PDB file with SEQRES, HELIX, SHEET and CRYST1 records, atoms N, CA, C and O in Angstrom:
SEQRES   1 A   79  MET GLU GLU ALA LYS LYS PHE THR THR ASN ASP LEU SER          
SEQRES   2 A   79  GLN PHE ASN GLY LYS ASN GLY ASN PRO THR TYR VAL GLY          
SEQRES   3 A   79  TYR LYS GLY LYS VAL TYR ASP VAL THR ASP SER ALA GLN          
SEQRES   4 A   79  TRP SER GLU GLY ASP HIS LEU GLY HIS PRO ALA GLY ILE          
SEQRES   5 A   79  ASP LEU THR GLU GLN MET GLU THR ALA PRO HIS ALA ASP          
SEQRES   6 A   79  ASP VAL MET GLU ARG PHE LYS VAL VAL GLY THR LEU THR          
SEQRES   7 A   79  THR                                                          
HELIX    1 AA1 THR A    9  SER A   13  1                                   5    
HELIX    2 AA2 ALA A   38  GLY A   43  5                                   6    
HELIX    3 AA3 THR A   55  MET A   58  1                                   4    
HELIX    4 AA4 ASP A   65  ARG A   70  5                                   6    
SHEET    1 AA1 4 LYS A   5  PHE A   7  0                                        
SHEET    2 AA1 4 LYS A  72  LEU A  77  1                                        
SHEET    3 AA1 4 LYS A  30  ASP A  33 -1                                        
SHEET    4 AA1 4 TYR A  24  TYR A  27 -1                                        
SHEET    1 AA2 2 ASP A  44  HIS A  45  0                                        
SHEET    2 AA2 2 HIS A  48  PRO A  49 -1                                        
CRYST1    1.000    1.000    1.000  90.00  90.00  90.00 P 1           1          
ATOM      1  N   MET A   1      31.119  42.066 -63.358  1.00  0.00           N  
ATOM      2  CA  MET A   1      30.607  41.238 -62.274  1.00  0.00           C  
ATOM      3  C   MET A   1      31.506  41.413 -61.039  1.00  0.00           C  
ATOM      4  O   MET A   1      32.732  41.361 -61.135  1.00  0.00           O  
ATOM      5  N   GLU A   2      30.881  41.618 -59.906  1.00  0.00           N  
ATOM      6  CA  GLU A   2      31.606  41.844 -58.661  1.00  0.00           C  
ATOM      7  C   GLU A   2      32.156  40.525 -58.107  1.00  0.00           C  
ATOM      8  O   GLU A   2      31.461  39.509 -58.088  1.00  0.00           O  
ATOM      9  N   GLU A   3      33.408  40.560 -57.659  1.00  0.00           N  
ATOM     10  CA  GLU A   3      34.023  39.370 -57.079  1.00  0.00           C  
ATOM     11  C   GLU A   3      33.449  39.131 -55.685  1.00  0.00           C  
ATOM     12  O   GLU A   3      33.245  40.070 -54.915  1.00  0.00           O  
ATOM     13  N   ALA A   4      33.191  37.859 -55.373  1.00  0.00           N  
ATOM     14  CA  ALA A   4      32.631  37.504 -54.071  1.00  0.00           C  
ATOM     15  C   ALA A   4      33.645  37.794 -52.973  1.00  0.00           C  
ATOM     16  O   ALA A   4      34.840  37.550 -53.141  1.00  0.00           O  
ATOM     17  N   LYS A   5      33.169  38.310 -51.864  1.00  0.00           N  
ATOM     18  CA  LYS A   5      34.028  38.558 -50.706  1.00  0.00           C  
ATOM     19  C   LYS A   5      34.478  37.215 -50.154  1.00  0.00           C  
ATOM     20  O   LYS A   5      33.695  36.267 -50.083  1.00  0.00           O  
ATOM     21  N   LYS A   6      35.735  37.141 -49.766  1.00  0.00           N  
ATOM     22  CA  LYS A   6      36.273  35.918 -49.181  1.00  0.00           C  
ATOM     23  C   LYS A   6      36.376  36.089 -47.672  1.00  0.00           C  
ATOM     24  O   LYS A   6      36.906  37.085 -47.181  1.00  0.00           O  
ATOM     25  N   PHE A   7      35.864  35.109 -46.949  1.00  0.00           N  
ATOM     26  CA  PHE A   7      35.873  35.108 -45.492  1.00  0.00           C  
ATOM     27  C   PHE A   7      36.749  33.966 -44.985  1.00  0.00           C  
ATOM     28  O   PHE A   7      36.642  32.839 -45.467  1.00  0.00           O  
ATOM     29  N   THR A   8      37.598  34.249 -44.031  1.00  0.00           N  
ATOM     30  CA  THR A   8      38.254  33.183 -43.275  1.00  0.00           C  
ATOM     31  C   THR A   8      37.313  32.826 -42.132  1.00  0.00           C  
ATOM     32  O   THR A   8      36.336  33.537 -41.898  1.00  0.00           O  
ATOM     33  N   THR A   9      37.585  31.746 -41.423  1.00  0.00           N  
ATOM     34  CA  THR A   9      36.744  31.414 -40.276  1.00  0.00           C  
ATOM     35  C   THR A   9      36.831  32.512 -39.216  1.00  0.00           C  
ATOM     36  O   THR A   9      35.861  32.771 -38.504  1.00  0.00           O  
ATOM     37  N   ASN A  10      37.984  33.151 -39.115  1.00  0.00           N  
ATOM     38  CA  ASN A  10      38.129  34.261 -38.169  1.00  0.00           C  
ATOM     39  C   ASN A  10      37.268  35.446 -38.601  1.00  0.00           C  
ATOM     40  O   ASN A  10      36.602  36.064 -37.771  1.00  0.00           O  
ATOM     41  N   ASP A  11      37.279  35.766 -39.903  1.00  0.00           N  
ATOM     42  CA  ASP A  11      36.423  36.851 -40.408  1.00  0.00           C  
ATOM     43  C   ASP A  11      34.959  36.547 -40.108  1.00  0.00           C  
ATOM     44  O   ASP A  11      34.219  37.395 -39.612  1.00  0.00           O  
ATOM     45  N   LEU A  12      34.565  35.324 -40.418  1.00  0.00           N  
ATOM     46  CA  LEU A  12      33.168  34.916 -40.239  1.00  0.00           C  
ATOM     47  C   LEU A  12      32.725  35.053 -38.788  1.00  0.00           C  
ATOM     48  O   LEU A  12      31.579  35.414 -38.520  1.00  0.00           O  
ATOM     49  N   SER A  13      33.612  34.773 -37.866  1.00  0.00           N  
ATOM     50  CA  SER A  13      33.258  34.824 -36.439  1.00  0.00           C  
ATOM     51  C   SER A  13      32.819  36.210 -35.986  1.00  0.00           C  
ATOM     52  O   SER A  13      32.148  36.338 -34.962  1.00  0.00           O  
ATOM     53  N   GLN A  14      33.185  37.241 -36.724  1.00  0.00           N  
ATOM     54  CA  GLN A  14      32.787  38.611 -36.382  1.00  0.00           C  
ATOM     55  C   GLN A  14      31.311  38.872 -36.678  1.00  0.00           C  
ATOM     56  O   GLN A  14      30.725  39.819 -36.153  1.00  0.00           O  
ATOM     57  N   PHE A  15      30.718  38.032 -37.514  1.00  0.00           N  
ATOM     58  CA  PHE A  15      29.330  38.220 -37.933  1.00  0.00           C  
ATOM     59  C   PHE A  15      28.426  37.257 -37.169  1.00  0.00           C  
ATOM     60  O   PHE A  15      27.778  36.383 -37.745  1.00  0.00           O  
ATOM     61  N   ASN A  16      28.407  37.448 -35.857  1.00  0.00           N  
ATOM     62  CA  ASN A  16      27.732  36.514 -34.952  1.00  0.00           C  
ATOM     63  C   ASN A  16      26.350  36.971 -34.496  1.00  0.00           C  
ATOM     64  O   ASN A  16      25.731  36.318 -33.656  1.00  0.00           O  
ATOM     65  N   GLY A  17      25.861  38.082 -35.037  1.00  0.00           N  
ATOM     66  CA  GLY A  17      24.537  38.569 -34.672  1.00  0.00           C  
ATOM     67  C   GLY A  17      24.469  39.234 -33.308  1.00  0.00           C  
ATOM     68  O   GLY A  17      23.380  39.541 -32.823  1.00  0.00           O  
ATOM     69  N   LYS A  18      25.592  39.455 -32.698  1.00  0.00           N  
ATOM     70  CA  LYS A  18      25.635  40.086 -31.375  1.00  0.00           C  
ATOM     71  C   LYS A  18      26.041  41.553 -31.491  1.00  0.00           C  
ATOM     72  O   LYS A  18      26.766  41.925 -32.414  1.00  0.00           O  
ATOM     73  N   ASN A  19      25.584  42.375 -30.571  1.00  0.00           N  
ATOM     74  CA  ASN A  19      25.964  43.788 -30.483  1.00  0.00           C  
ATOM     75  C   ASN A  19      25.783  44.543 -31.792  1.00  0.00           C  
ATOM     76  O   ASN A  19      26.610  45.383 -32.148  1.00  0.00           O  
ATOM     77  N   GLY A  20      24.706  44.249 -32.508  1.00  0.00           N  
ATOM     78  CA  GLY A  20      24.395  44.951 -33.738  1.00  0.00           C  
ATOM     79  C   GLY A  20      25.096  44.421 -34.981  1.00  0.00           C  
ATOM     80  O   GLY A  20      24.903  44.956 -36.073  1.00  0.00           O  
ATOM     81  N   ASN A  21      25.910  43.376 -34.832  1.00  0.00           N  
ATOM     82  CA  ASN A  21      26.583  42.798 -35.997  1.00  0.00           C  
ATOM     83  C   ASN A  21      25.613  41.976 -36.831  1.00  0.00           C  
ATOM     84  O   ASN A  21      24.678  41.385 -36.291  1.00  0.00           O  
ATOM     85  N   PRO A  22      25.829  41.932 -38.145  1.00  0.00           N  
ATOM     86  CA  PRO A  22      25.014  41.054 -38.988  1.00  0.00           C  
ATOM     87  C   PRO A  22      25.201  39.597 -38.576  1.00  0.00           C  
ATOM     88  O   PRO A  22      26.164  39.255 -37.891  1.00  0.00           O  
ATOM     89  N   THR A  23      24.287  38.756 -38.994  1.00  0.00           N  
ATOM     90  CA  THR A  23      24.312  37.336 -38.658  1.00  0.00           C  
ATOM     91  C   THR A  23      24.613  36.538 -39.916  1.00  0.00           C  
ATOM     92  O   THR A  23      23.768  36.424 -40.804  1.00  0.00           O  
ATOM     93  N   TYR A  24      25.829  35.980 -39.989  1.00  0.00           N  
ATOM     94  CA  TYR A  24      26.262  35.194 -41.136  1.00  0.00           C  
ATOM     95  C   TYR A  24      26.598  33.781 -40.676  1.00  0.00           C  
ATOM     96  O   TYR A  24      27.013  33.568 -39.537  1.00  0.00           O  
ATOM     97  N   VAL A  25      26.413  32.824 -41.575  1.00  0.00           N  
ATOM     98  CA  VAL A  25      26.842  31.447 -41.331  1.00  0.00           C  
ATOM     99  C   VAL A  25      27.494  30.911 -42.608  1.00  0.00           C  
ATOM    100  O   VAL A  25      27.160  31.320 -43.720  1.00  0.00           O  
ATOM    101  N   GLY A  26      28.416  30.001 -42.415  1.00  0.00           N  
ATOM    102  CA  GLY A  26      29.047  29.339 -43.545  1.00  0.00           C  
ATOM    103  C   GLY A  26      28.388  27.995 -43.786  1.00  0.00           C  
ATOM    104  O   GLY A  26      27.935  27.333 -42.853  1.00  0.00           O  
ATOM    105  N   TYR A  27      28.341  27.595 -45.068  1.00  0.00           N  
ATOM    106  CA  TYR A  27      27.812  26.285 -45.414  1.00  0.00           C  
ATOM    107  C   TYR A  27      28.330  25.886 -46.790  1.00  0.00           C  
ATOM    108  O   TYR A  27      28.106  26.578 -47.782  1.00  0.00           O  
ATOM    109  N   LYS A  28      29.026  24.758 -46.827  1.00  0.00           N  
ATOM    110  CA  LYS A  28      29.570  24.200 -48.068  1.00  0.00           C  
ATOM    111  C   LYS A  28      30.327  25.233 -48.894  1.00  0.00           C  
ATOM    112  O   LYS A  28      30.144  25.339 -50.107  1.00  0.00           O  
ATOM    113  N   GLY A  29      31.187  25.997 -48.206  1.00  0.00           N  
ATOM    114  CA  GLY A  29      32.063  26.938 -48.890  1.00  0.00           C  
ATOM    115  C   GLY A  29      31.465  28.298 -49.197  1.00  0.00           C  
ATOM    116  O   GLY A  29      32.148  29.164 -49.743  1.00  0.00           O  
ATOM    117  N   LYS A  30      30.200  28.499 -48.854  1.00  0.00           N  
ATOM    118  CA  LYS A  30      29.559  29.792 -49.075  1.00  0.00           C  
ATOM    119  C   LYS A  30      29.226  30.424 -47.730  1.00  0.00           C  
ATOM    120  O   LYS A  30      29.083  29.735 -46.720  1.00  0.00           O  
ATOM    121  N   VAL A  31      29.106  31.747 -47.738  1.00  0.00           N  
ATOM    122  CA  VAL A  31      28.704  32.482 -46.537  1.00  0.00           C  
ATOM    123  C   VAL A  31      27.344  33.109 -46.817  1.00  0.00           C  
ATOM    124  O   VAL A  31      27.158  33.813 -47.809  1.00  0.00           O  
ATOM    125  N   TYR A  32      26.398  32.837 -45.919  1.00  0.00           N  
ATOM    126  CA  TYR A  32      25.019  33.284 -46.078  1.00  0.00           C  
ATOM    127  C   TYR A  32      24.675  34.325 -45.017  1.00  0.00           C  
ATOM    128  O   TYR A  32      25.117  34.233 -43.872  1.00  0.00           O  
ATOM    129  N   ASP A  33      23.881  35.312 -45.414  1.00  0.00           N  
ATOM    130  CA  ASP A  33      23.382  36.333 -44.499  1.00  0.00           C  
ATOM    131  C   ASP A  33      22.007  35.891 -43.999  1.00  0.00           C  
ATOM    132  O   ASP A  33      21.031  35.890 -44.749  1.00  0.00           O  
ATOM    133  N   VAL A  34      21.948  35.518 -42.720  1.00  0.00           N  
ATOM    134  CA  VAL A  34      20.688  35.073 -42.116  1.00  0.00           C  
ATOM    135  C   VAL A  34      20.145  36.109 -41.123  1.00  0.00           C  
ATOM    136  O   VAL A  34      19.289  35.804 -40.292  1.00  0.00           O  
ATOM    137  N   THR A  35      20.655  37.323 -41.227  1.00  0.00           N  
ATOM    138  CA  THR A  35      20.311  38.399 -40.295  1.00  0.00           C  
ATOM    139  C   THR A  35      18.808  38.592 -40.134  1.00  0.00           C  
ATOM    140  O   THR A  35      18.324  38.756 -39.014  1.00  0.00           O  
ATOM    141  N   ASP A  36      18.068  38.574 -41.230  1.00  0.00           N  
ATOM    142  CA  ASP A  36      16.641  38.885 -41.174  1.00  0.00           C  
ATOM    143  C   ASP A  36      15.758  37.687 -40.846  1.00  0.00           C  
ATOM    144  O   ASP A  36      14.534  37.817 -40.821  1.00  0.00           O  
ATOM    145  N   SER A  37      16.343  36.545 -40.600  1.00  0.00           N  
ATOM    146  CA  SER A  37      15.556  35.354 -40.279  1.00  0.00           C  
ATOM    147  C   SER A  37      15.177  35.333 -38.805  1.00  0.00           C  
ATOM    148  O   SER A  37      16.034  35.474 -37.932  1.00  0.00           O  
ATOM    149  N   ALA A  38      13.902  35.159 -38.539  1.00  0.00           N  
ATOM    150  CA  ALA A  38      13.442  35.041 -37.149  1.00  0.00           C  
ATOM    151  C   ALA A  38      14.037  33.798 -36.485  1.00  0.00           C  
ATOM    152  O   ALA A  38      14.129  33.727 -35.259  1.00  0.00           O  
ATOM    153  N   GLN A  39      14.434  32.831 -37.291  1.00  0.00           N  
ATOM    154  CA  GLN A  39      15.036  31.602 -36.754  1.00  0.00           C  
ATOM    155  C   GLN A  39      16.434  31.836 -36.186  1.00  0.00           C  
ATOM    156  O   GLN A  39      16.955  30.987 -35.462  1.00  0.00           O  
ATOM    157  N   TRP A  40      17.050  32.979 -36.507  1.00  0.00           N  
ATOM    158  CA  TRP A  40      18.401  33.295 -36.054  1.00  0.00           C  
ATOM    159  C   TRP A  40      18.418  34.472 -35.094  1.00  0.00           C  
ATOM    160  O   TRP A  40      19.367  35.256 -35.093  1.00  0.00           O  
ATOM    161  N   SER A  41      17.381  34.605 -34.279  1.00  0.00           N  
ATOM    162  CA  SER A  41      17.292  35.682 -33.306  1.00  0.00           C  
ATOM    163  C   SER A  41      18.487  35.648 -32.354  1.00  0.00           C  
ATOM    164  O   SER A  41      18.869  34.590 -31.854  1.00  0.00           O  
ATOM    165  N   GLU A  42      19.060  36.802 -32.118  1.00  0.00           N  
ATOM    166  CA  GLU A  42      20.190  36.938 -31.186  1.00  0.00           C  
ATOM    167  C   GLU A  42      21.407  36.115 -31.615  1.00  0.00           C  
ATOM    168  O   GLU A  42      22.248  35.778 -30.781  1.00  0.00           O  
ATOM    169  N   GLY A  43      21.510  35.788 -32.915  1.00  0.00           N  
ATOM    170  CA  GLY A  43      22.679  35.075 -33.406  1.00  0.00           C  
ATOM    171  C   GLY A  43      22.728  33.610 -33.036  1.00  0.00           C  
ATOM    172  O   GLY A  43      23.804  33.015 -32.979  1.00  0.00           O  
ATOM    173  N   ASP A  44      21.554  33.014 -32.780  1.00  0.00           N  
ATOM    174  CA  ASP A  44      21.496  31.605 -32.385  1.00  0.00           C  
ATOM    175  C   ASP A  44      20.293  30.940 -33.044  1.00  0.00           C  
ATOM    176  O   ASP A  44      19.220  31.532 -33.151  1.00  0.00           O  
ATOM    177  N   HIS A  45      20.490  29.705 -33.482  1.00  0.00           N  
ATOM    178  CA  HIS A  45      19.387  28.920 -34.044  1.00  0.00           C  
ATOM    179  C   HIS A  45      19.407  27.540 -33.394  1.00  0.00           C  
ATOM    180  O   HIS A  45      20.221  26.685 -33.743  1.00  0.00           O  
ATOM    181  N   LEU A  46      18.509  27.343 -32.455  1.00  0.00           N  
ATOM    182  CA  LEU A  46      18.374  26.056 -31.772  1.00  0.00           C  
ATOM    183  C   LEU A  46      19.706  25.537 -31.217  1.00  0.00           C  
ATOM    184  O   LEU A  46      20.033  24.356 -31.333  1.00  0.00           O  
ATOM    185  N   GLY A  47      20.459  26.455 -30.612  1.00  0.00           N  
ATOM    186  CA  GLY A  47      21.734  26.078 -30.002  1.00  0.00           C  
ATOM    187  C   GLY A  47      22.935  26.158 -30.923  1.00  0.00           C  
ATOM    188  O   GLY A  47      24.059  25.900 -30.491  1.00  0.00           O  
ATOM    189  N   HIS A  48      22.724  26.507 -32.172  1.00  0.00           N  
ATOM    190  CA  HIS A  48      23.821  26.670 -33.115  1.00  0.00           C  
ATOM    191  C   HIS A  48      24.144  28.154 -33.216  1.00  0.00           C  
ATOM    192  O   HIS A  48      23.274  28.942 -33.585  1.00  0.00           O  
ATOM    193  N   PRO A  49      25.364  28.552 -32.900  1.00  0.00           N  
ATOM    194  CA  PRO A  49      25.714  29.967 -32.960  1.00  0.00           C  
ATOM    195  C   PRO A  49      25.982  30.433 -34.384  1.00  0.00           C  
ATOM    196  O   PRO A  49      26.414  29.650 -35.230  1.00  0.00           O  
ATOM    197  N   ALA A  50      25.728  31.685 -34.639  1.00  0.00           N  
ATOM    198  CA  ALA A  50      26.089  32.295 -35.919  1.00  0.00           C  
ATOM    199  C   ALA A  50      27.586  32.583 -35.921  1.00  0.00           C  
ATOM    200  O   ALA A  50      28.250  32.515 -34.886  1.00  0.00           O  
ATOM    201  N   GLY A  51      28.095  32.902 -37.088  1.00  0.00           N  
ATOM    202  CA  GLY A  51      29.505  33.249 -37.205  1.00  0.00           C  
ATOM    203  C   GLY A  51      30.412  32.041 -37.349  1.00  0.00           C  
ATOM    204  O   GLY A  51      31.625  32.153 -37.173  1.00  0.00           O  
ATOM    205  N   ILE A  52      29.832  30.874 -37.672  1.00  0.00           N  
ATOM    206  CA  ILE A  52      30.634  29.661 -37.840  1.00  0.00           C  
ATOM    207  C   ILE A  52      30.241  28.946 -39.131  1.00  0.00           C  
ATOM    208  O   ILE A  52      29.253  29.285 -39.781  1.00  0.00           O  
ATOM    209  N   ASP A  53      31.052  27.941 -39.478  1.00  0.00           N  
ATOM    210  CA  ASP A  53      30.744  27.065 -40.604  1.00  0.00           C  
ATOM    211  C   ASP A  53      29.824  25.962 -40.092  1.00  0.00           C  
ATOM    212  O   ASP A  53      30.198  25.196 -39.204  1.00  0.00           O  
ATOM    213  N   LEU A  54      28.629  25.884 -40.650  1.00  0.00           N  
ATOM    214  CA  LEU A  54      27.624  24.912 -40.200  1.00  0.00           C  
ATOM    215  C   LEU A  54      27.587  23.638 -41.042  1.00  0.00           C  
ATOM    216  O   LEU A  54      26.675  22.827 -40.879  1.00  0.00           O  
ATOM    217  N   THR A  55      28.538  23.448 -41.920  1.00  0.00           N  
ATOM    218  CA  THR A  55      28.498  22.315 -42.848  1.00  0.00           C  
ATOM    219  C   THR A  55      28.315  20.985 -42.122  1.00  0.00           C  
ATOM    220  O   THR A  55      27.434  20.206 -42.488  1.00  0.00           O  
ATOM    221  N   GLU A  56      29.113  20.712 -41.118  1.00  0.00           N  
ATOM    222  CA  GLU A  56      29.005  19.431 -40.402  1.00  0.00           C  
ATOM    223  C   GLU A  56      27.704  19.324 -39.617  1.00  0.00           C  
ATOM    224  O   GLU A  56      27.083  18.260 -39.605  1.00  0.00           O  
ATOM    225  N   GLN A  57      27.276  20.403 -38.960  1.00  0.00           N  
ATOM    226  CA  GLN A  57      26.051  20.367 -38.172  1.00  0.00           C  
ATOM    227  C   GLN A  57      24.815  20.135 -39.048  1.00  0.00           C  
ATOM    228  O   GLN A  57      23.840  19.535 -38.595  1.00  0.00           O  
ATOM    229  N   MET A  58      24.852  20.595 -40.267  1.00  0.00           N  
ATOM    230  CA  MET A  58      23.694  20.446 -41.158  1.00  0.00           C  
ATOM    231  C   MET A  58      23.446  18.984 -41.531  1.00  0.00           C  
ATOM    232  O   MET A  58      22.344  18.640 -41.960  1.00  0.00           O  
ATOM    233  N   GLU A  59      24.436  18.131 -41.378  1.00  0.00           N  
ATOM    234  CA  GLU A  59      24.260  16.716 -41.706  1.00  0.00           C  
ATOM    235  C   GLU A  59      23.185  16.066 -40.830  1.00  0.00           C  
ATOM    236  O   GLU A  59      22.529  15.114 -41.251  1.00  0.00           O  
ATOM    237  N   THR A  60      23.010  16.582 -39.619  1.00  0.00           N  
ATOM    238  CA  THR A  60      22.021  16.014 -38.699  1.00  0.00           C  
ATOM    239  C   THR A  60      20.793  16.921 -38.520  1.00  0.00           C  
ATOM    240  O   THR A  60      19.953  16.672 -37.655  1.00  0.00           O  
ATOM    241  N   ALA A  61      20.699  17.955 -39.331  1.00  0.00           N  
ATOM    242  CA  ALA A  61      19.574  18.891 -39.216  1.00  0.00           C  
ATOM    243  C   ALA A  61      18.274  18.222 -39.663  1.00  0.00           C  
ATOM    244  O   ALA A  61      18.285  17.345 -40.527  1.00  0.00           O  
ATOM    245  N   PRO A  62      17.159  18.638 -39.070  1.00  0.00           N  
ATOM    246  CA  PRO A  62      15.869  18.046 -39.419  1.00  0.00           C  
ATOM    247  C   PRO A  62      15.262  18.630 -40.699  1.00  0.00           C  
ATOM    248  O   PRO A  62      14.073  18.448 -40.963  1.00  0.00           O  
ATOM    249  N   HIS A  63      16.066  19.318 -41.476  1.00  0.00           N  
ATOM    250  CA  HIS A  63      15.592  19.882 -42.744  1.00  0.00           C  
ATOM    251  C   HIS A  63      16.669  19.664 -43.803  1.00  0.00           C  
ATOM    252  O   HIS A  63      17.827  19.399 -43.478  1.00  0.00           O  
ATOM    253  N   ALA A  64      16.284  19.778 -45.056  1.00  0.00           N  
ATOM    254  CA  ALA A  64      17.218  19.593 -46.165  1.00  0.00           C  
ATOM    255  C   ALA A  64      18.122  20.816 -46.306  1.00  0.00           C  
ATOM    256  O   ALA A  64      17.796  21.902 -45.825  1.00  0.00           O  
ATOM    257  N   ASP A  65      19.244  20.628 -46.960  1.00  0.00           N  
ATOM    258  CA  ASP A  65      20.171  21.746 -47.119  1.00  0.00           C  
ATOM    259  C   ASP A  65      19.655  22.824 -48.069  1.00  0.00           C  
ATOM    260  O   ASP A  65      20.236  23.907 -48.138  1.00  0.00           O  
ATOM    261  N   ASP A  66      18.574  22.548 -48.804  1.00  0.00           N  
ATOM    262  CA  ASP A  66      18.032  23.576 -49.677  1.00  0.00           C  
ATOM    263  C   ASP A  66      17.424  24.742 -48.899  1.00  0.00           C  
ATOM    264  O   ASP A  66      17.065  25.761 -49.489  1.00  0.00           O  
ATOM    265  N   VAL A  67      17.306  24.596 -47.572  1.00  0.00           N  
ATOM    266  CA  VAL A  67      16.829  25.698 -46.737  1.00  0.00           C  
ATOM    267  C   VAL A  67      17.760  26.912 -46.885  1.00  0.00           C  
ATOM    268  O   VAL A  67      17.323  28.052 -46.726  1.00  0.00           O  
ATOM    269  N   MET A  68      19.027  26.668 -47.187  1.00  0.00           N  
ATOM    270  CA  MET A  68      19.980  27.768 -47.321  1.00  0.00           C  
ATOM    271  C   MET A  68      19.703  28.621 -48.562  1.00  0.00           C  
ATOM    272  O   MET A  68      20.152  29.765 -48.636  1.00  0.00           O  
ATOM    273  N   GLU A  69      18.980  28.086 -49.519  1.00  0.00           N  
ATOM    274  CA  GLU A  69      18.663  28.833 -50.740  1.00  0.00           C  
ATOM    275  C   GLU A  69      17.785  30.050 -50.460  1.00  0.00           C  
ATOM    276  O   GLU A  69      17.660  30.931 -51.310  1.00  0.00           O  
ATOM    277  N   ARG A  70      17.187  30.104 -49.292  1.00  0.00           N  
ATOM    278  CA  ARG A  70      16.337  31.244 -48.907  1.00  0.00           C  
ATOM    279  C   ARG A  70      17.151  32.495 -48.601  1.00  0.00           C  
ATOM    280  O   ARG A  70      16.621  33.606 -48.574  1.00  0.00           O  
ATOM    281  N   PHE A  71      18.447  32.298 -48.370  1.00  0.00           N  
ATOM    282  CA  PHE A  71      19.292  33.392 -47.889  1.00  0.00           C  
ATOM    283  C   PHE A  71      20.278  33.870 -48.937  1.00  0.00           C  
ATOM    284  O   PHE A  71      20.698  33.115 -49.813  1.00  0.00           O  
ATOM    285  N   LYS A  72      20.636  35.132 -48.828  1.00  0.00           N  
ATOM    286  CA  LYS A  72      21.578  35.748 -49.758  1.00  0.00           C  
ATOM    287  C   LYS A  72      22.987  35.250 -49.466  1.00  0.00           C  
ATOM    288  O   LYS A  72      23.417  35.198 -48.314  1.00  0.00           O  
ATOM    289  N   VAL A  73      23.697  34.885 -50.529  1.00  0.00           N  
ATOM    290  CA  VAL A  73      25.118  34.530 -50.419  1.00  0.00           C  
ATOM    291  C   VAL A  73      25.894  35.844 -50.433  1.00  0.00           C  
ATOM    292  O   VAL A  73      25.746  36.655 -51.347  1.00  0.00           O  
ATOM    293  N   VAL A  74      26.729  36.044 -49.403  1.00  0.00           N  
ATOM    294  CA  VAL A  74      27.505  37.285 -49.299  1.00  0.00           C  
ATOM    295  C   VAL A  74      28.985  37.065 -49.554  1.00  0.00           C  
ATOM    296  O   VAL A  74      29.759  38.022 -49.571  1.00  0.00           O  
ATOM    297  N   GLY A  75      29.390  35.816 -49.752  1.00  0.00           N  
ATOM    298  CA  GLY A  75      30.792  35.560 -50.015  1.00  0.00           C  
ATOM    299  C   GLY A  75      31.111  34.074 -49.986  1.00  0.00           C  
ATOM    300  O   GLY A  75      30.226  33.220 -49.934  1.00  0.00           O  
ATOM    301  N   THR A  76      32.402  33.799 -50.020  1.00  0.00           N  
ATOM    302  CA  THR A  76      32.879  32.424 -49.952  1.00  0.00           C  
ATOM    303  C   THR A  76      33.725  32.244 -48.697  1.00  0.00           C  
ATOM    304  O   THR A  76      34.358  33.180 -48.208  1.00  0.00           O  
ATOM    305  N   LEU A  77      33.715  31.020 -48.194  1.00  0.00           N  
ATOM    306  CA  LEU A  77      34.478  30.693 -46.998  1.00  0.00           C  
ATOM    307  C   LEU A  77      35.767  30.014 -47.411  1.00  0.00           C  
ATOM    308  O   LEU A  77      35.748  28.986 -48.087  1.00  0.00           O  
ATOM    309  N   THR A  78      36.877  30.586 -47.007  1.00  0.00           N  
ATOM    310  CA  THR A  78      38.174  30.021 -47.333  1.00  0.00           C  
ATOM    311  C   THR A  78      38.725  29.280 -46.123  1.00  0.00           C  
ATOM    312  O   THR A  78      38.361  29.571 -44.984  1.00  0.00           O  
ATOM    313  N   THR A  79      39.584  28.342 -46.376  1.00  0.00           N  
ATOM    314  CA  THR A  79      40.170  27.563 -45.268  1.00  0.00           C  
ATOM    315  C   THR A  79      41.550  28.044 -44.929  1.00  0.00           C  
ATOM    316  O   THR A  79      42.187  27.503 -44.025  1.00  0.00           O  
TER     317      THR A  79                                                      
END                                                                             
């Protein structure tokens, strides 16, 4: 079994969906690849930038956190 890639917040910031970079977001300790989601066009979703930990912002989101289950987990977010 392959070990999950570990991302620091600095590592994650590189995956902001800009200049051809993949679009990743952190949530509850996991890193998700949202690159192929139309909702994350240009590395932004309704004013939320990619490449960050969205755990706190998701508390006020108009959808349940199970929305993240649609996306592939590419690693874990370390502090």
